[in-house]
TINUNU-790921 format. One record per residue (C-alpha): x, y, z; residue number from 1. Coordinates in pm, 1 decimal, always signed. Example, Ala and Ser with C-alpha at 12.3 -4.5 7.8 and 13.67 -1.06 7.14 Angstrom:
// TINUNU-790921
<X->+1230.0 | Y->-450.0 | Z->+780.0 | nr->1>
<X->+1367.0 | Y->-106.0 | Z->+714.0 | nr->2>
// end
This chain:
// TINUNU-790921
<X->-3799.3 | Y->+218.2 | Z->+1469.1 | nr->1>
<X->-3780.1 | Y->+67.5 | Z->+1120.8 | nr->2>
<X->-4073.6 | Y->-106.4 | Z->+954.2 | nr->3>
<X->-3826.5 | Y->-322.2 | Z->+758.4 | nr->4>
<X->-3765.6 | Y->-664.4 | Z->+910.6 | nr->5>
<X->-3435.4 | Y->-788.8 | Z->+772.9 | nr->6>
<X->-3369.0 | Y->-1161.6 | Z->+797.1 | nr->7>
<X->-3023.0 | Y->-1141.7 | Z->+637.6 | nr->8>
<X->-2715.3 | Y->-1262.3 | Z->+818.1 | nr->9>
<X->-2452.6 | Y->-1003.3 | Z->+908.5 | nr->10>
<X->-2092.3 | Y->-1047.6 | Z->+797.7 | nr->11>
<X->-1767.7 | Y->-859.5 | Z->+855.8 | nr->12>
<X->-1462.9 | Y->-834.7 | Z->+631.5 | nr->13>
<X->-1220.6 | Y->-966.6 | Z->+891.1 | nr->14>
<X->-927.7 | Y->-780.1 | Z->+728.9 | nr->15>
<X->-1104.8 | Y->-448.7 | Z->+807.1 | nr->16>
<X->-1028.7 | Y->-510.9 | Z->+1175.2 | nr->17>
<X->-652.8 | Y->-496.1 | Z->+1105.2 | nr->18>
<X->-587.6 | Y->-787.2 | Z->+1341.8 | nr->19>
<X->-411.0 | Y->-1122.6 | Z->+1291.3 | nr->20>
<X->-656.1 | Y->-1361.2 | Z->+1122.5 | nr->21>
<X->-753.8 | Y->-1585.0 | Z->+1414.6 | nr->22>
<X->-775.0 | Y->-1292.9 | Z->+1654.5 | nr->23>
<X->-992.7 | Y->-1113.9 | Z->+1400.2 | nr->24>
<X->-1221.7 | Y->-1415.0 | Z->+1362.9 | nr->25>
<X->-1264.6 | Y->-1437.7 | Z->+1740.6 | nr->26>
<X->-1338.6 | Y->-1062.1 | Z->+1757.4 | nr->27>
<X->-1604.5 | Y->-1090.2 | Z->+1485.4 | nr->28>
<X->-1776.9 | Y->-1362.4 | Z->+1686.4 | nr->29>
<X->-1764.4 | Y->-1151.4 | Z->+2003.5 | nr->30>
<X->-1923.5 | Y->-861.4 | Z->+1809.7 | nr->31>
<X->-2227.7 | Y->-1073.9 | Z->+1734.0 | nr->32>
<X->-2187.9 | Y->-1118.2 | Z->+1358.1 | nr->33>
<X->-2282.6 | Y->-1439.3 | Z->+1175.8 | nr->34>
<X->-2001.3 | Y->-1465.4 | Z->+924.6 | nr->35>
<X->-1680.0 | Y->-1330.2 | Z->+776.8 | nr->36>
<X->-1533.9 | Y->-1241.4 | Z->+441.7 | nr->37>
<X->-1159.2 | Y->-1303.1 | Z->+410.4 | nr->38>
<X->-903.3 | Y->-1176.1 | Z->+157.4 | nr->39>
<X->-742.6 | Y->-1473.1 | Z->-14.9 | nr->40>
<X->-499.7 | Y->-1314.8 | Z->-260.6 | nr->41>
<X->-164.8 | Y->-1295.0 | Z->-80.1 | nr->42>
<X->-0.1 | Y->-1388.6 | Z->+247.7 | nr->43>
<X->-119.4 | Y->-1678.9 | Z->+461.2 | nr->44>
<X->-461.5 | Y->-1698.6 | Z->+291.3 | nr->45>
<X->-332.7 | Y->-1719.6 | Z->-67.2 | nr->46>
<X->-430.2 | Y->-2059.9 | Z->-212.9 | nr->47>
<X->-67.4 | Y->-2144.4 | Z->-292.7 | nr->48>
<X->+31.9 | Y->-2080.1 | Z->+71.1 | nr->49>
<X->-247.4 | Y->-2278.6 | Z->+234.3 | nr->50>
<X->-177.7 | Y->-2651.6 | Z->+255.0 | nr->51>
<X->-453.8 | Y->-2912.1 | Z->+274.1 | nr->52>
<X->-387.1 | Y->-2945.9 | Z->+647.6 | nr->53>
<X->-396.9 | Y->-2568.0 | Z->+703.1 | nr->54>
<X->-726.1 | Y->-2543.8 | Z->+513.6 | nr->55>
<X->-880.8 | Y->-2815.3 | Z->+727.5 | nr->56>
<X->-756.0 | Y->-2653.4 | Z->+1049.0 | nr->57>
<X->-888.1 | Y->-2310.9 | Z->+947.0 | nr->58>
<X->-1229.9 | Y->-2449.9 | Z->+857.9 | nr->59>
<X->-1244.0 | Y->-2638.5 | Z->+1189.3 | nr->60>
<X->-1153.1 | Y->-2319.5 | Z->+1378.8 | nr->61>
<X->-1419.3 | Y->-2112.3 | Z->+1199.0 | nr->62>
<X->-1676.5 | Y->-2386.7 | Z->+1261.0 | nr->63>
<X->-1578.6 | Y->-2396.1 | Z->+1630.3 | nr->64>
<X->-1664.4 | Y->-2025.7 | Z->+1655.8 | nr->65>
<X->-1998.9 | Y->-2099.0 | Z->+1489.4 | nr->66>
<X->-1918.3 | Y->-1855.2 | Z->+1214.3 | nr->67>
<X->-1966.4 | Y->-1897.0 | Z->+839.0 | nr->68>
<X->-1758.4 | Y->-1761.3 | Z->+554.2 | nr->69>
<X->-1985.2 | Y->-1529.4 | Z->+356.3 | nr->70>
<X->-1729.2 | Y->-1501.1 | Z->+73.0 | nr->71>
<X->-1360.5 | Y->-1484.3 | Z->-4.5 | nr->72>
<X->-1217.1 | Y->-1170.4 | Z->-162.8 | nr->73>
<X->-1017.9 | Y->-1248.8 | Z->-475.4 | nr->74>
<X->-945.7 | Y->-898.3 | Z->-604.4 | nr->75>
<X->-616.8 | Y->-923.9 | Z->-796.8 | nr->76>
<X->-575.7 | Y->-550.1 | Z->-866.6 | nr->77>
<X->-394.9 | Y->-414.0 | Z->-1171.3 | nr->78>
<X->-705.3 | Y->-302.1 | Z->-1366.3 | nr->79>
<X->-876.0 | Y->-636.8 | Z->-1316.9 | nr->80>
<X->-908.4 | Y->-828.2 | Z->-1642.4 | nr->81>
<X->-855.0 | Y->-535.8 | Z->-1880.7 | nr->82>
<X->-512.4 | Y->-652.6 | Z->-1996.9 | nr->83>
<X->-549.7 | Y->-961.3 | Z->-2218.0 | nr->84>
<X->-176.6 | Y->-1037.1 | Z->-2181.4 | nr->85>
<X->-208.4 | Y->-1086.7 | Z->-1805.2 | nr->86>
<X->-542.2 | Y->-1263.2 | Z->-1804.3 | nr->87>
<X->-426.0 | Y->-1623.8 | Z->-1840.8 | nr->88>
<X->-234.8 | Y->-1601.4 | Z->-1511.5 | nr->89>
<X->-512.7 | Y->-1404.1 | Z->-1338.6 | nr->90>
<X->-782.8 | Y->-1647.4 | Z->-1450.5 | nr->91>
<X->-582.3 | Y->-1941.1 | Z->-1312.4 | nr->92>
<X->-527.1 | Y->-1762.7 | Z->-980.0 | nr->93>
<X->-898.5 | Y->-1672.9 | Z->-961.5 | nr->94>
<X->-995.1 | Y->-2036.6 | Z->-1019.2 | nr->95>
<X->-765.2 | Y->-2148.5 | Z->-736.8 | nr->96>
<X->-924.9 | Y->-1890.0 | Z->-504.6 | nr->97>
<X->-1268.3 | Y->-2026.7 | Z->-598.0 | nr->98>
<X->-1148.0 | Y->-2382.9 | Z->-529.7 | nr->99>
<X->-1032.5 | Y->-2264.3 | Z->-186.5 | nr->100>
<X->-1364.7 | Y->-2089.4 | Z->-122.5 | nr->101>
<X->-1564.2 | Y->-2404.6 | Z->-194.4 | nr->102>
<X->-1329.7 | Y->-2609.4 | Z->+24.3 | nr->103>
<X->-1383.1 | Y->-2363.5 | Z->+312.2 | nr->104>
<X->-1760.3 | Y->-2376.3 | Z->+274.2 | nr->105>
<X->-1857.5 | Y->-2072.4 | Z->+66.3 | nr->106>
<X->-1947.6 | Y->-2052.3 | Z->-303.5 | nr->107>
<X->-1874.4 | Y->-1680.6 | Z->-351.5 | nr->108>
<X->-1553.8 | Y->-1497.6 | Z->-443.9 | nr->109>
<X->-1583.0 | Y->-1119.0 | Z->-476.2 | nr->110>
<X->-1358.1 | Y->-930.2 | Z->-713.1 | nr->111>
<X->-1303.7 | Y->-615.6 | Z->-916.6 | nr->112>
<X->-1277.8 | Y->-683.7 | Z->-1289.4 | nr->113>
<X->-1177.7 | Y->-330.4 | Z->-1394.3 | nr->114>
<X->-1405.4 | Y->-57.9 | Z->-1526.4 | nr->115>
<X->-1640.0 | Y->-192.0 | Z->-1795.0 | nr->116>
<X->-1580.0 | Y->+37.1 | Z->-2097.7 | nr->117>
<X->-1868.5 | Y->+220.0 | Z->-2264.9 | nr->118>
<X->-1752.2 | Y->+94.5 | Z->-2606.2 | nr->119>
<X->-1863.4 | Y->-268.3 | Z->-2634.6 | nr->120>
<X->-1643.7 | Y->-312.2 | Z->-2943.6 | nr->121>
<X->-1320.0 | Y->-207.7 | Z->-2772.2 | nr->122>
<X->-1036.6 | Y->-460.5 | Z->-2723.6 | nr->123>
<X->-1051.8 | Y->-399.2 | Z->-2345.7 | nr->124>
<X->-1423.1 | Y->-487.9 | Z->-2336.1 | nr->125>
<X->-1346.5 | Y->-802.8 | Z->-2533.8 | nr->126>
<X->-1059.2 | Y->-899.8 | Z->-2299.8 | nr->127>
<X->-1283.1 | Y->-858.0 | Z->-1993.7 | nr->128>
<X->-1569.6 | Y->-1044.4 | Z->-2158.0 | nr->129>
<X->-1347.6 | Y->-1337.8 | Z->-2259.4 | nr->130>
<X->-1198.8 | Y->-1365.4 | Z->-1910.2 | nr->131>
<X->-1535.4 | Y->-1338.4 | Z->-1733.6 | nr->132>
<X->-1693.6 | Y->-1592.3 | Z->-1969.3 | nr->133>
<X->-1427.6 | Y->-1848.4 | Z->-1876.8 | nr->134>
<X->-1454.3 | Y->-1767.8 | Z->-1504.8 | nr->135>
<X->-1834.2 | Y->-1774.3 | Z->-1517.6 | nr->136>
<X->-1845.5 | Y->-2116.0 | Z->-1680.6 | nr->137>
<X->-1593.9 | Y->-2250.1 | Z->-1425.3 | nr->138>
<X->-1789.0 | Y->-2107.3 | Z->-1131.1 | nr->139>
<X->-2119.3 | Y->-2235.2 | Z->-1267.1 | nr->140>
<X->-1975.2 | Y->-2586.6 | Z->-1292.8 | nr->141>
<X->-1922.5 | Y->-2572.0 | Z->-913.7 | nr->142>
<X->-2254.3 | Y->-2403.4 | Z->-835.9 | nr->143>
<X->-2051.7 | Y->-2096.8 | Z->-735.7 | nr->144>
<X->-2008.1 | Y->-1730.0 | Z->-826.3 | nr->145>
<X->-1744.6 | Y->-1471.2 | Z->-898.3 | nr->146>
<X->-1916.6 | Y->-1155.7 | Z->-773.0 | nr->147>
<X->-1816.7 | Y->-823.4 | Z->-932.0 | nr->148>
<X->-1819.6 | Y->-529.6 | Z->-690.7 | nr->149>
<X->-2036.4 | Y->-235.8 | Z->-797.3 | nr->150>
<X->-1899.4 | Y->+116.9 | Z->-824.4 | nr->151>
<X->-1652.6 | Y->+154.1 | Z->-1112.4 | nr->152>
<X->-1933.2 | Y->+187.7 | Z->-1370.1 | nr->153>
<X->-2308.4 | Y->+248.3 | Z->-1355.9 | nr->154>
<X->-2542.9 | Y->-37.4 | Z->-1271.5 | nr->155>
<X->-2691.8 | Y->-15.0 | Z->-1621.6 | nr->156>
<X->-2353.0 | Y->-62.2 | Z->-1790.2 | nr->157>
<X->-2263.9 | Y->-349.0 | Z->-1557.2 | nr->158>
<X->-2596.2 | Y->-520.2 | Z->-1629.9 | nr->159>
<X->-2533.6 | Y->-493.1 | Z->-2004.2 | nr->160>
<X->-2195.4 | Y->-660.7 | Z->-1956.8 | nr->161>
<X->-2336.0 | Y->-940.7 | Z->-1739.9 | nr->162>
<X->-2621.0 | Y->-998.9 | Z->-1983.7 | nr->163>
<X->-2361.7 | Y->-1062.0 | Z->-2257.4 | nr->164>
<X->-2220.2 | Y->-1366.2 | Z->-2072.1 | nr->165>
<X->-2358.1 | Y->-1717.7 | Z->-2118.7 | nr->166>
<X->-2409.1 | Y->-1794.4 | Z->-1746.2 | nr->167>
<X->-2467.4 | Y->-1610.7 | Z->-1418.2 | nr->168>
<X->-2146.0 | Y->-1764.6 | Z->-1281.0 | nr->169>
<X->-2016.9 | Y->-1407.8 | Z->-1282.3 | nr->170>
<X->-2264.8 | Y->-1207.9 | Z->-1075.6 | nr->171>
<X->-2265.5 | Y->-907.2 | Z->-838.2 | nr->172>
<X->-2130.3 | Y->-807.4 | Z->-498.0 | nr->173>
<X->-2341.5 | Y->-496.2 | Z->-438.7 | nr->174>
<X->-2161.1 | Y->-207.1 | Z->-265.6 | nr->175>
<X->-2390.6 | Y->+97.3 | Z->-232.8 | nr->176>
<X->-2120.4 | Y->+331.0 | Z->-99.8 | nr->177>
<X->-1896.6 | Y->+289.9 | Z->-404.6 | nr->178>
<X->-2190.7 | Y->+401.0 | Z->-616.9 | nr->179>
<X->-2273.0 | Y->+717.6 | Z->-422.0 | nr->180>
<X->-1904.4 | Y->+809.7 | Z->-379.3 | nr->181>
<X->-1779.9 | Y->+753.8 | Z->-733.5 | nr->182>
<X->-2040.8 | Y->+727.3 | Z->-1011.9 | nr->183>
<X->-2318.7 | Y->+908.5 | Z->-824.6 | nr->184>
<X->-2546.3 | Y->+619.4 | Z->-922.0 | nr->185>
<X->-2858.8 | Y->+545.5 | Z->-714.1 | nr->186>
<X->-2814.0 | Y->+222.1 | Z->-512.7 | nr->187>
<X->-3191.0 | Y->+164.9 | Z->-477.7 | nr->188>
<X->-3242.9 | Y->+180.0 | Z->-854.2 | nr->189>
<X->-2922.4 | Y->-25.0 | Z->-895.4 | nr->190>
<X->-3057.9 | Y->-307.7 | Z->-677.8 | nr->191>
<X->-3373.0 | Y->-326.9 | Z->-889.1 | nr->192>
<X->-3173.3 | Y->-324.1 | Z->-1212.0 | nr->193>
<X->-2922.3 | Y->-589.5 | Z->-1101.4 | nr->194>
<X->-3173.6 | Y->-802.0 | Z->-907.6 | nr->195>
<X->-3102.3 | Y->-1120.7 | Z->-1103.9 | nr->196>
<X->-2731.0 | Y->-1105.0 | Z->-1027.8 | nr->197>
<X->-2685.6 | Y->-994.5 | Z->-663.9 | nr->198>
<X->-2534.6 | Y->-1277.7 | Z->-456.5 | nr->199>
<X->-2346.2 | Y->-1083.1 | Z->-186.5 | nr->200>
<X->-2337.7 | Y->-727.1 | Z->-51.4 | nr->201>
<X->-2100.6 | Y->-491.5 | Z->+124.7 | nr->202>
<X->-2253.4 | Y->-260.2 | Z->+383.2 | nr->203>
<X->-2063.7 | Y->+65.7 | Z->+367.8 | nr->204>
<X->-2155.6 | Y->+435.1 | Z->+362.7 | nr->205>
<X->-2000.6 | Y->+739.1 | Z->+199.9 | nr->206>
<X->-2042.8 | Y->+1085.1 | Z->+53.9 | nr->207>
<X->-1935.5 | Y->+1238.6 | Z->-274.2 | nr->208>
<X->-1778.3 | Y->+1581.2 | Z->-224.9 | nr->209>
<X->-1727.9 | Y->+1658.4 | Z->-594.6 | nr->210>
<X->-1767.3 | Y->+1461.4 | Z->-918.8 | nr->211>
<X->-1475.1 | Y->+1238.3 | Z->-1012.5 | nr->212>
<X->-1380.1 | Y->+1030.1 | Z->-1317.1 | nr->213>
<X->-1398.8 | Y->+664.1 | Z->-1204.9 | nr->214>
<X->-1073.7 | Y->+602.1 | Z->-1393.9 | nr->215>
<X->-896.9 | Y->+834.1 | Z->-1147.9 | nr->216>
<X->-1024.5 | Y->+619.8 | Z->-860.6 | nr->217>
<X->-993.0 | Y->+265.7 | Z->-995.1 | nr->218>
<X->-740.9 | Y->+315.6 | Z->-1273.4 | nr->219>
<X->-780.1 | Y->+187.1 | Z->-1628.4 | nr->220>
<X->-549.9 | Y->+30.7 | Z->-1883.3 | nr->221>
<X->-375.8 | Y->+302.5 | Z->-2086.2 | nr->222>
<X->-527.9 | Y->+585.9 | Z->-1883.0 | nr->223>
<X->-341.8 | Y->+852.8 | Z->-1691.0 | nr->224>
<X->+15.1 | Y->+972.4 | Z->-1717.7 | nr->225>
<X->+217.2 | Y->+1282.1 | Z->-1637.7 | nr->226>
<X->+203.1 | Y->+1542.7 | Z->-1363.0 | nr->227>
<X->-166.1 | Y->+1633.1 | Z->-1405.4 | nr->228>
<X->-268.3 | Y->+1274.7 | Z->-1346.8 | nr->229>
<X->-35.8 | Y->+1244.5 | Z->-1046.9 | nr->230>
<X->-195.4 | Y->+1555.3 | Z->-897.9 | nr->231>
<X->-547.2 | Y->+1410.8 | Z->-942.0 | nr->232>
<X->-433.9 | Y->+1078.9 | Z->-792.6 | nr->233>
<X->-307.6 | Y->+1267.1 | Z->-484.6 | nr->234>
<X->-639.6 | Y->+1454.4 | Z->-458.3 | nr->235>
<X->-831.7 | Y->+1124.5 | Z->-475.4 | nr->236>
<X->-606.1 | Y->+971.5 | Z->-208.1 | nr->237>
<X->-649.6 | Y->+1274.0 | Z->+20.3 | nr->238>
<X->-1029.8 | Y->+1244.4 | Z->+17.5 | nr->239>
<X->-1099.9 | Y->+1559.1 | Z->-180.8 | nr->240>
<X->-1360.5 | Y->+1392.1 | Z->-403.6 | nr->241>
<X->-1534.9 | Y->+1150.8 | Z->-166.4 | nr->242>
<X->-1517.6 | Y->+1010.0 | Z->+180.7 | nr->243>
<X->-1616.1 | Y->+677.4 | Z->+333.0 | nr->244>
<X->-1801.7 | Y->+737.5 | Z->+660.6 | nr->245>
<X->-1965.3 | Y->+527.5 | Z->+937.2 | nr->246>
<X->-2302.5 | Y->+369.9 | Z->+853.6 | nr->247>
<X->-2587.5 | Y->+616.7 | Z->+861.6 | nr->248>
<X->-2355.6 | Y->+919.0 | Z->+833.3 | nr->249>
<X->-2335.9 | Y->+925.3 | Z->+453.7 | nr->250>
<X->-2576.3 | Y->+951.3 | Z->+160.2 | nr->251>
<X->-2667.2 | Y->+583.1 | Z->+120.0 | nr->252>
<X->-3041.6 | Y->+570.1 | Z->+188.5 | nr->253>
<X->-3026.8 | Y->+253.5 | Z->+399.4 | nr->254>
<X->-3400.2 | Y->+222.2 | Z->+480.3 | nr->255>
<X->-3490.3 | Y->+222.5 | Z->+109.5 | nr->256>
<X->-3176.4 | Y->+30.2 | Z->+10.4 | nr->257>
<X->-3254.2 | Y->-253.3 | Z->+255.3 | nr->258>
<X->-3618.6 | Y->-240.7 | Z->+148.0 | nr->259>
<X->-3512.7 | Y->-282.6 | Z->-216.5 | nr->260>
<X->-3295.1 | Y->-583.8 | Z->-125.8 | nr->261>
<X->-3592.3 | Y->-731.7 | Z->+57.6 | nr->262>
<X->-3826.9 | Y->-667.7 | Z->-237.2 | nr->263>
<X->-3601.1 | Y->-853.7 | Z->-482.8 | nr->264>
<X->-3580.0 | Y->-1148.8 | Z->-240.3 | nr->265>
<X->-3208.8 | Y->-1113.6 | Z->-159.8 | nr->266>
<X->-3138.7 | Y->-1350.9 | Z->+128.6 | nr->267>
<X->-2757.9 | Y->-1339.1 | Z->+127.8 | nr->268>
<X->-2508.6 | Y->-1168.9 | Z->+353.2 | nr->269>
<X->-2488.8 | Y->-802.1 | Z->+451.5 | nr->270>
<X->-2112.0 | Y->-784.7 | Z->+499.4 | nr->271>
<X->-1961.0 | Y->-480.3 | Z->+669.0 | nr->272>
<X->-1654.7 | Y->-323.0 | Z->+511.7 | nr->273>
<X->-1466.2 | Y->-39.6 | Z->+679.9 | nr->274>
<X->-1168.9 | Y->+88.0 | Z->+482.0 | nr->275>
<X->-1063.5 | Y->+391.3 | Z->+687.9 | nr->276>
<X->-1044.0 | Y->+540.9 | Z->+1037.2 | nr->277>
<X->-834.9 | Y->+480.7 | Z->+1345.0 | nr->278>
<X->-1078.8 | Y->+259.2 | Z->+1534.4 | nr->279>
<X->-1215.4 | Y->-10.3 | Z->+1302.6 | nr->280>
<X->-1324.3 | Y->-238.3 | Z->+1589.4 | nr->281>
<X->-1550.7 | Y->+29.7 | Z->+1735.4 | nr->282>
<X->-1678.8 | Y->+137.3 | Z->+1391.2 | nr->283>
<X->-1764.3 | Y->-220.1 | Z->+1292.6 | nr->284>
<X->-1931.9 | Y->-292.4 | Z->+1627.9 | nr->285>
<X->-2148.6 | Y->+17.1 | Z->+1576.3 | nr->286>
<X->-2219.7 | Y->-91.7 | Z->+1216.9 | nr->287>
<X->-2349.3 | Y->-428.4 | Z->+1339.7 | nr->288>
<X->-2580.2 | Y->-249.8 | Z->+1583.7 | nr->289>
<X->-2694.3 | Y->-15.6 | Z->+1303.2 | nr->290>
<X->-2796.2 | Y->-311.2 | Z->+1082.7 | nr->291>
<X->-2969.3 | Y->-480.5 | Z->+1376.9 | nr->292>
<X->-3203.8 | Y->-180.0 | Z->+1410.1 | nr->293>
<X->-3359.4 | Y->-301.4 | Z->+1082.2 | nr->294>
<X->-3429.9 | Y->-649.8 | Z->+1217.3 | nr->295>
// end
């Protein structure tokens, strides 16, 4: 029995269930979760495909289930905001996803921005900084957040990047599994370091089987070409370097991780993400029960 008494609401990334949206929403409710995170980049949930009427109907349906939206996912892929030439379009799309989020009743959009480079004077760092500054100011004007997912770089490097921006409109979606699987960073120490920025979390577990260059996992502008890189990419895809596993079966130290979140006063969502396996409904149901053991 845990001595931690979590008060946080439990969310589920509805897309992890691999069901049609409304069926997925109903299933999340039946599982006993409090809220959902929904991808809003393409398909029926893309801002450009969701009319004012459709938005109203969706919000009414979610309200009728007595669910909340913990966040939208606005990850646009393609190395995030590393490529200055693509950023104008990506910034506009991100703003429209944030507009949609606020309309649906949440003020958080999670995203990947690309790996923050070590060299703060590099053109890629500057491109990411310029894009995130604009997005942060826009989000702040709406009392909202773009939340960067942890994992591609260490918590210390991410904090340095966030500290360089003028607002906290760009903050953090904390994913402990990405850290243990890819950078080998300590999630408990990461929570304490990023405490001023954490607005949303993903609850996921994993193990690192052998060290890996984060660029081979997430990609990076100008990195990787030729047969050697293709071979590494195949090894990453096959799970040779790390594996995502059910909650409690990996190396995330959940008792101390949840304790750290409690100590910094995080009162946001613990949102379950399950990216693999043949039975996501069962895995996510068990994940909800796992979190409830800490209540």
